C-alpha atoms as a printed R data frame, in Angstrom:
   type eleno elety resid chain resno       x       y       z
1  ATOM     1    CA   MET     A     1 -19.333 -22.667  -3.749
2  ATOM     2    CA   ILE     A     2 -16.942 -21.244  -1.182
3  ATOM     3    CA   GLY     A     3 -16.775 -17.534  -0.398
4  ATOM     4    CA   ASN     A     4 -17.844 -15.155  -3.159
5  ATOM     5    CA   GLY     A     5 -15.694 -16.575  -5.970
6  ATOM     6    CA   ARG     A     6 -16.507 -18.961  -8.782
7  ATOM     7    CA   ASN     A     7 -15.648 -22.653  -8.664
8  ATOM     8    CA   CYS     A     8 -13.444 -23.852 -11.517
9  ATOM     9    CA   MET     A     9 -12.260 -27.260 -12.597
10 ATOM    10    CA   ASN     A    10  -9.597 -29.171 -10.638
11 ATOM    11    CA   ASN     A    11 -10.722 -27.978  -7.176
12 ATOM    12    CA   THR     A    12  -9.776 -24.347  -7.755
13 ATOM    13    CA   GLN     A    13 -11.665 -21.158  -7.105
14 ATOM    14    CA   GLU     A    14 -11.229 -17.891  -8.939
15 ATOM    15    CA   TYR     A    15 -11.821 -14.454  -7.491
16 ATOM    16    CA   ARG     A    16 -11.144 -10.855  -8.492
17 ATOM    17    CA   THR     A    17  -8.726  -8.615  -6.615
18 ATOM    18    CA   THR     A    18  -6.390  -5.702  -7.359
19 ATOM    19    CA   LEU     A    19  -2.763  -5.904  -8.461
20 ATOM    20    CA   HIS     A    20  -1.454  -4.582  -5.145
21 ATOM    21    CA   HIS     A    21  -2.785  -7.770  -3.443
22 ATOM    22    CA   VAL     A    22  -0.902 -10.121  -5.801
23 ATOM    23    CA   LYS     A    23   1.993 -12.136  -4.335
24 ATOM    24    CA   ALA     A    24   4.674 -14.484  -5.670
25 ATOM    25    CA   GLY     A    25   3.420 -17.994  -6.374
26 ATOM    26    CA   MET     A    26  -0.149 -16.980  -7.258
27 ATOM    27    CA   GLN     A    27  -1.785 -18.276 -10.436
28 ATOM    28    CA   VAL     A    28  -3.558 -15.380 -12.181
29 ATOM    29    CA   ILE     A    29  -5.518 -14.590 -15.324
30 ATOM    30    CA   TYR     A    30  -4.785 -11.118 -16.733
31 ATOM    31    CA   HIS     A    31  -6.217  -9.960 -20.080
32 ATOM    32    CA   GLY     A    32  -7.190 -13.540 -20.900
33 ATOM    33    CA   GLU     A    33  -3.719 -15.002 -20.308
34 ATOM    34    CA   ARG     A    34  -3.120 -17.495 -17.490
35 ATOM    35    CA   MET     A    35   0.249 -17.128 -15.755
36 ATOM    36    CA   LYS     A    36   2.074 -17.736 -12.484
37 ATOM    37    CA   ILE     A    37   3.625 -14.813 -10.607
38 ATOM    38    CA   ILE     A    38   7.321 -15.467  -9.956
39 ATOM    39    CA   ARG     A    39   8.275 -12.288  -8.106
40 ATOM    40    CA   LEU     A    40   7.636  -8.553  -7.802
41 ATOM    41    CA   LYS     A    41  10.224  -6.972 -10.076
42 ATOM    42    CA   GLU     A    42   9.457  -3.299  -9.475
43 ATOM    43    CA   LYS     A    43   6.969  -1.060  -7.669
44 ATOM    44    CA   LYS     A    44   7.120   2.560  -8.774
45 ATOM    45    CA   LEU     A    45   5.130   5.661  -7.792
46 ATOM    46    CA   THR     A    46   4.130   7.745 -10.815
47 ATOM    47    CA   ASN     A    47   1.704  10.604 -11.402
48 ATOM    48    CA   LYS     A    48  -0.847   7.905 -12.361
49 ATOM    49    CA   GLY     A    49  -0.396   5.978  -9.083
50 ATOM    50    CA   LEU     A    50   1.577   2.896  -8.076
51 ATOM    51    CA   ILE     A    51   2.761   0.845 -11.045
52 ATOM    52    CA   TYR     A    52   3.578  -2.813 -10.366
53 ATOM    53    CA   GLN     A    53   5.797  -4.975 -12.575
54 ATOM    54    CA   PHE     A    54   5.910  -8.727 -11.919
55 ATOM    55    CA   ASP     A    55   8.072 -11.451 -13.457
56 ATOM    56    CA   THR     A    56   5.806 -14.259 -14.686
57 ATOM    57    CA   ASP     A    57   5.987 -17.571 -16.498
58 ATOM    58    CA   GLY     A    58   3.554 -16.222 -19.119
59 ATOM    59    CA   GLU     A    59   4.140 -15.579 -22.797
60 ATOM    60    CA   ASN     A    60   5.569 -12.066 -22.296
61 ATOM    61    CA   GLY     A    61   7.454 -12.874 -19.101
62 ATOM    62    CA   THR     A    62   6.174  -9.766 -17.307
63 ATOM    63    CA   LEU     A    63   2.918  -8.327 -16.040
64 ATOM    64    CA   THR     A    64   2.751  -4.544 -15.643
65 ATOM    65    CA   GLY     A    65  -0.191  -2.510 -14.412
66 ATOM    66    CA   ASN     A    66  -1.599   0.099 -12.064
67 ATOM    67    CA   GLY     A    67  -2.049  -1.150  -8.497
68 ATOM    68    CA   GLY     A    68  -5.807  -0.589  -8.686
69 ATOM    69    CA   ASN     A    69  -6.273  -2.753 -11.795
70 ATOM    70    CA   LYS     A    70  -8.491  -5.801 -11.264
71 ATOM    71    CA   ILE     A    71  -7.011  -9.262 -11.790
72 ATOM    72    CA   THR     A    72  -8.403 -12.788 -11.497
73 ATOM    73    CA   VAL     A    73  -6.602 -15.055  -9.017
74 ATOM    74    CA   LEU     A    74  -6.884 -18.867  -9.088
75 ATOM    75    CA   GLU     A    75  -6.544 -20.670  -5.755
76 ATOM    76    CA   LYS     A    76  -6.907 -24.300  -4.703
77 ATOM    77    CA   ILE     A    77  -9.956 -24.849  -2.511
78 ATOM    78    CA   ASP     A    78  -7.845 -26.812   0.012
79 ATOM    79    CA   ASP     A    79  -5.562 -23.764   0.423
80 ATOM    80    CA   LEU     A    80  -8.585 -21.554   1.054
81 ATOM    81    CA   HIS     A    81  -9.755 -23.751   3.947
82 ATOM    82    CA   LYS     A    82  -6.333 -23.548   5.599
83 ATOM    83    CA   SER     A    83  -5.825 -19.806   5.239
84 ATOM    84    CA   LYS     A    84  -9.292 -18.280   5.669
85 ATOM    85    CA   SER     A    85 -11.668 -18.764   8.565
86 ATOM    86    CA   GLY     A    86 -15.428 -18.522   8.205
87 ATOM    87    CA   TYR     A    87 -15.663 -20.519   4.973
88 ATOM    88    CA   VAL     A    88 -16.085 -23.977   6.529
């Protein structure tokens, strides 16, 4: 296992993070649905905090949530070796 995430099939690792760390191109699992983030559509400050709305390739086409909400990110293990030091 690499880092503190779980190993998945197909040389991917999953880890939990918050919505405000999500970027375009990431594969995520949110409320049991697997989707790819296409782009940040809107970021809005409300009385409940920052609300993020992303365009996705998922069933609904959008992902909306508070910036502090936890989300599962799927990443290829090869990409982790290139971008993060200390996990060799």
